[in-house]
C-alpha positions as CSV (number, residue, x, y, z in Angstrom):
1,X,-70.2,52.3,-14.9
2,X,-68.4,52.3,-18.3
3,X,-65.7,50.0,-16.9
4,X,-68.4,47.6,-15.7
5,X,-70.1,47.5,-19.1
6,X,-66.7,47.0,-20.8
7,X,-65.8,44.1,-18.5
8,X,-69.3,42.5,-18.9
9,X,-69.0,42.8,-22.7
10,X,-65.6,41.0,-22.6
11,X,-67.0,38.2,-20.4
12,X,-69.9,37.7,-22.7
13,X,-67.8,37.7,-25.8
14,X,-65.3,35.2,-24.4
15,X,-68.1,33.0,-23.2
16,X,-69.9,33.1,-26.5
17,X,-66.9,32.3,-28.6
18,X,-65.6,29.5,-26.4
19,X,-69.1,28.0,-26.1
20,X,-69.0,27.6,-29.9
21,X,-65.6,26.0,-29.6
22,X,-67.0,23.7,-26.9
23,X,-70.1,22.6,-28.8
24,X,-69.3,22.6,-32.5
25,X,-66.2,20.3,-33.1
26,X,-66.7,16.5,-32.9
27,X,-63.3,16.1,-31.2
28,X,-62.9,18.4,-28.2
29,X,-60.6,21.4,-28.7
30,X,-60.7,22.6,-25.1
31,X,-58.2,20.6,-23.0
32,X,-60.6,20.5,-20.0
33,X,-63.1,18.5,-22.0
34,X,-60.4,16.1,-23.0
35,X,-59.4,15.5,-19.4
36,X,-62.8,14.9,-17.8
37,X,-66.6,15.2,-18.6
38,X,-67.9,18.7,-18.7
39,X,-64.3,20.0,-18.1
40,X,-64.7,22.1,-21.2
41,X,-67.6,24.1,-19.7
42,X,-65.5,24.6,-16.5
43,X,-62.7,25.9,-18.7
44,X,-65.1,28.3,-20.4
45,X,-66.3,29.7,-17.1
46,X,-62.7,30.2,-15.9
47,X,-61.8,31.9,-19.2
48,X,-64.7,34.3,-18.8
49,X,-63.6,35.2,-15.3
50,X,-60.0,35.6,-16.5
51,X,-60.9,37.7,-19.5
52,X,-63.1,40.0,-17.4
53,X,-60.4,40.4,-14.8
54,X,-57.7,41.2,-17.4
55,X,-59.9,43.7,-19.2
56,X,-60.5,45.5,-15.9
57,X,-56.7,45.6,-15.2
58,X,-56.0,46.9,-18.7
59,X,-58.3,49.9,-18.3
60,X,-55.7,51.8,-16.2
61,X,-53.1,53.2,-18.6
62,X,-50.4,53.3,-15.9
63,X,-50.9,49.7,-15.0
64,X,-51.6,48.4,-18.5
65,X,-47.9,47.8,-19.6
66,X,-47.3,45.6,-16.6
67,X,-50.5,43.5,-17.0
68,X,-50.1,43.2,-20.7
69,X,-46.7,41.7,-20.4
70,X,-47.7,39.4,-17.6
71,X,-50.7,38.1,-19.5
72,X,-48.6,37.7,-22.6
73,X,-45.9,35.7,-20.8
74,X,-48.6,33.6,-19.2
75,X,-49.9,32.7,-22.6
76,X,-46.5,31.7,-23.9
77,X,-45.8,29.6,-20.8
78,X,-49.1,27.8,-21.1
79,X,-48.5,27.3,-24.8
80,X,-45.1,25.8,-24.5
81,X,-46.0,24.0,-21.3
82,X,-48.8,22.1,-23.1
83,X,-46.3,21.4,-25.9
84,X,-43.9,19.8,-23.4
85,X,-46.7,17.8,-21.8
86,X,-47.8,16.6,-25.2
87,X,-44.3,15.5,-26.1
88,X,-43.2,13.9,-22.8
89,X,-46.5,13.0,-21.1
90,X,-49.5,12.5,-23.3
91,X,-50.5,13.5,-26.9
92,X,-53.8,14.5,-25.5
93,X,-52.2,17.9,-24.8
94,X,-51.5,18.5,-28.5
95,X,-54.2,20.0,-30.7
96,X,-54.2,17.2,-33.3
97,X,-51.9,14.7,-31.9
98,X,-49.3,15.6,-34.5
99,X,-46.3,17.8,-33.8
100,X,-45.7,21.0,-35.7
101,X,-42.8,23.4,-35.4
102,X,-43.7,26.3,-32.9
103,X,-41.8,29.1,-34.6
104,X,-43.5,32.2,-36.0
105,X,-41.7,32.1,-39.3
106,X,-43.3,28.8,-40.1
107,X,-46.7,30.6,-40.3
108,X,-45.3,32.0,-43.6
109,X,-42.8,29.4,-44.6
110,X,-44.9,26.3,-43.9
111,X,-47.6,27.0,-46.5
112,X,-45.0,28.0,-49.1
113,X,-43.1,24.7,-48.5
114,X,-46.2,22.4,-48.3
115,X,-48.6,24.3,-50.5
116,X,-51.2,23.4,-47.9
117,X,-52.1,24.0,-44.3
118,X,-53.7,27.5,-44.3
119,X,-55.1,27.4,-40.8
120,X,-52.4,29.5,-39.2
121,X,-52.2,32.1,-42.0
122,X,-56.0,32.5,-41.9
123,X,-55.9,32.8,-38.1
124,X,-53.1,35.3,-38.5
125,X,-54.9,37.5,-41.0
126,X,-58.1,37.3,-39.0
127,X,-56.4,38.8,-35.9
128,X,-54.9,41.6,-38.1
129,X,-58.4,42.4,-39.4
130,X,-59.8,42.5,-35.8
131,X,-57.1,44.1,-33.8
132,X,-54.4,45.3,-36.1
133,X,-50.9,44.5,-34.9
134,X,-52.0,43.0,-31.5
135,X,-50.4,39.8,-32.7
136,X,-47.0,41.3,-32.0
137,X,-47.9,42.7,-28.6
138,X,-50.1,40.1,-26.9
139,X,-50.9,37.1,-29.2
140,X,-47.6,35.7,-30.5
141,X,-46.3,32.7,-28.4
142,X,-42.7,33.7,-29.2
143,X,-42.8,37.5,-28.7
144,X,-43.3,37.4,-24.9
145,X,-39.8,36.1,-24.4
146,X,-38.4,39.0,-26.5
147,X,-40.4,41.4,-24.2
148,X,-38.9,39.6,-21.2
149,X,-35.4,39.9,-22.7
150,X,-35.9,43.7,-23.4
151,X,-36.9,44.6,-19.9
152,X,-35.0,47.4,-18.1
153,X,-33.9,51.0,-19.1
154,X,-33.8,51.1,-22.9
155,X,-31.5,52.9,-25.3
156,X,-33.1,55.8,-27.3
157,X,-30.8,55.1,-30.2
158,X,-32.4,53.2,-33.1
159,X,-31.1,49.7,-33.8
160,X,-28.6,50.4,-36.6
161,X,-29.3,47.4,-38.9
162,X,-33.1,47.5,-38.5
163,X,-34.2,47.7,-42.2
164,X,-31.4,45.6,-43.6
165,X,-32.2,42.8,-41.2
166,X,-36.0,42.8,-41.4
167,X,-36.2,42.8,-45.2
168,X,-33.4,40.3,-45.6
169,X,-34.8,37.8,-43.2
170,X,-38.3,38.1,-44.7
171,X,-36.8,37.5,-48.2
172,X,-34.6,34.6,-47.1
173,X,-37.3,32.8,-45.3
174,X,-39.7,33.0,-48.3
175,X,-37.0,32.1,-50.7
176,X,-35.7,29.2,-48.5
177,X,-39.3,27.7,-48.2
178,X,-39.8,28.0,-52.0
179,X,-36.4,26.4,-52.8
180,X,-37.1,23.5,-50.3
181,X,-40.4,22.9,-52.1
182,X,-38.8,23.1,-55.6
183,X,-36.0,20.7,-54.8
184,X,-38.3,18.3,-53.0
185,X,-36.5,18.5,-49.6
186,X,-37.7,16.1,-47.0
187,X,-39.8,17.2,-44.0
188,X,-36.7,16.6,-41.7
189,X,-34.6,19.0,-43.7
190,X,-37.3,21.6,-43.8
191,X,-37.7,21.2,-40.0
192,X,-34.0,21.6,-39.5
193,X,-34.1,24.9,-41.4
194,X,-37.1,26.0,-39.3
195,X,-35.3,25.1,-36.1
196,X,-32.3,27.1,-37.2
197,X,-34.4,30.2,-37.8
198,X,-35.9,29.8,-34.3
199,X,-32.5,29.3,-32.7
200,X,-31.1,32.4,-34.4
201,X,-34.2,34.3,-33.2
202,X,-33.5,33.3,-29.6
203,X,-29.9,34.4,-30.0
204,X,-31.1,37.8,-31.3
205,X,-33.2,38.1,-28.1
206,X,-30.2,37.2,-25.9
207,X,-27.5,39.2,-27.7
208,X,-29.4,42.3,-29.0
209,X,-32.8,42.7,-27.3
210,X,-31.2,42.1,-23.9
211,X,-28.4,44.6,-24.5
212,X,-30.4,47.4,-26.1
213,X,-33.6,46.8,-23.9
214,X,-35.6,46.9,-27.2
215,X,-37.5,44.1,-28.8
216,X,-35.0,43.6,-31.7
217,X,-36.3,40.1,-32.5
218,X,-39.9,41.2,-33.0
219,X,-39.3,44.5,-34.7
220,X,-36.2,43.7,-36.8
221,X,-35.7,39.9,-37.1
222,X,-39.1,38.1,-37.1
223,X,-40.5,37.9,-40.7
224,X,-44.1,37.7,-39.2
225,X,-43.4,41.0,-37.4
226,X,-42.3,42.5,-40.7
227,X,-45.5,41.4,-42.4
228,X,-47.5,42.8,-39.5
229,X,-46.0,46.2,-40.0
230,X,-47.5,46.3,-43.5
231,X,-50.7,44.3,-43.1
232,X,-51.8,45.9,-39.8
233,X,-53.5,48.7,-42.0
234,X,-56.1,46.1,-43.0
235,X,-57.6,46.9,-39.6
236,X,-59.6,50.1,-39.0
237,X,-57.7,50.7,-35.7
238,X,-54.9,53.3,-35.6
239,X,-52.7,54.9,-33.0
240,X,-51.7,58.5,-33.8
241,X,-50.0,61.6,-32.4
242,X,-52.2,64.6,-31.9
243,X,-51.3,68.4,-32.1
244,X,-51.0,68.3,-28.3
245,X,-47.6,66.7,-28.7
246,X,-44.9,69.1,-27.4
247,X,-42.0,66.9,-28.5
248,X,-40.9,66.2,-24.9
249,X,-39.8,62.7,-26.1
250,X,-41.1,61.0,-22.8
251,X,-42.9,58.4,-24.9
252,X,-39.6,57.2,-26.4
253,X,-38.7,55.8,-23.0
254,X,-41.7,53.5,-23.0
255,X,-41.5,52.0,-26.6
256,X,-39.8,48.7,-26.9
257,X,-40.7,48.3,-30.6
258,X,-38.4,51.0,-31.9
259,X,-41.4,52.9,-33.2
260,X,-40.9,56.3,-31.4
261,X,-37.9,58.4,-32.5
262,X,-37.3,62.1,-32.6
263,X,-37.3,62.3,-36.4
264,X,-40.8,60.8,-36.7
265,X,-42.3,62.6,-33.6
266,X,-41.2,66.0,-34.9
267,X,-43.2,65.1,-38.1
268,X,-46.2,64.1,-36.1
269,X,-45.8,60.4,-37.0
270,X,-45.4,57.1,-35.2
271,X,-43.0,54.5,-36.7
272,X,-44.3,51.6,-38.7
273,X,-43.1,49.0,-36.1
274,X,-45.8,50.3,-33.7
275,X,-48.0,47.4,-32.4
276,X,-50.6,49.6,-30.7
277,X,-49.6,48.1,-27.3
278,X,-50.3,51.4,-25.6
279,X,-47.3,51.4,-23.3
280,X,-46.4,54.9,-24.6
281,X,-49.8,56.3,-23.4
282,X,-48.7,55.8,-19.8
283,X,-45.6,57.9,-20.4
284,X,-47.2,60.8,-22.3
285,X,-48.3,63.5,-19.8
286,X,-50.0,65.6,-22.5
287,X,-52.5,63.1,-23.8
288,X,-51.0,63.4,-27.3
289,X,-51.2,59.8,-28.3
290,X,-54.6,58.4,-29.1
291,X,-56.4,55.3,-30.5
292,X,-58.6,55.9,-33.5
293,X,-61.5,54.0,-35.0
294,X,-63.9,55.4,-37.7
295,X,-66.9,57.1,-36.1
296,X,-65.7,56.7,-32.5
297,X,-64.1,59.0,-30.0
298,X,-60.5,58.2,-29.1
299,X,-61.3,57.0,-25.6
300,X,-64.0,54.7,-27.0
301,X,-61.7,53.4,-29.7
302,X,-59.1,52.7,-27.0
303,X,-61.6,50.7,-24.9
304,X,-62.8,48.8,-28.0
305,X,-59.3,47.8,-28.9
306,X,-58.7,46.6,-25.4
307,X,-61.9,44.5,-25.4
308,X,-61.1,43.0,-28.8
309,X,-57.5,42.2,-27.9
310,X,-58.3,40.8,-24.5
311,X,-61.0,38.5,-26.0
312,X,-58.6,37.3,-28.6
313,X,-55.8,36.8,-26.0
314,X,-58.1,34.8,-23.7
315,X,-59.4,32.6,-26.5
316,X,-55.8,32.0,-27.7
317,X,-54.9,31.1,-24.1
318,X,-57.7,28.5,-24.0
319,X,-57.2,26.8,-27.4
320,X,-53.8,27.7,-28.9
321,X,-51.8,24.5,-28.9
322,X,-49.6,22.7,-31.4
């Protein structure tokens, strides 16, 4: 009965939010409405069915890692697929008809360079407030490819240049954007720098994430991932170790974000790169990892996080385009 109520809540939230998207804007945002009359409403109904189905699948802790990654990869394929259609077929598949660079670092660097265009930063902060670091486990159009690169049996050893890389890249991206602004660099030069950051990110996935079976790009390279590790505490959601932890270290075999290591676990802590994805819950046989939300029981907090994240993911899937 609880699962049914959770699924129904997800369906209604998706339907309500996307109905606003369908009705309010003068220019259609839903691609279905752009393609044929009332296509937007058909898309809303399909989104409601998809959101409810995914929420149902995510209730099972053992199955959750599989469906989370599949849904995340679907989002990225749809996102970049629409981008390709917009470039090579028809601009109708682009959000505004204007092309923007689809690289996460641009969410930070773009406004610093242009001193305008705050839509993506506002959207980014909003997701952090609602679901914490879910951006890095189910909402980022780039991260799914890092998850795909990191599949397989992972290494328990921590990535050795983790802190040096993450803080250096964050600093260099911010500094580079500001310098481009100060020296009046053209949009083409700024775009070239953005592409370089993206290409290096893909190389990190291929050379490091693939070798170590950990998401090195998301946890150590991506400047947005670094911001998430700090700003996620704006959200009331938390994931914590309980006193039931017996330090068996089984959870370390499930974490692709380098957030679970012996040193932290023995202190009763989870590393700051945790994205609340919940993959570790399926590995812990002692129920020692729990979601927390003020005033709610851990199981209720976990269900609430799933609903919020699935709703955001489904809405992103329907409207996230360049």
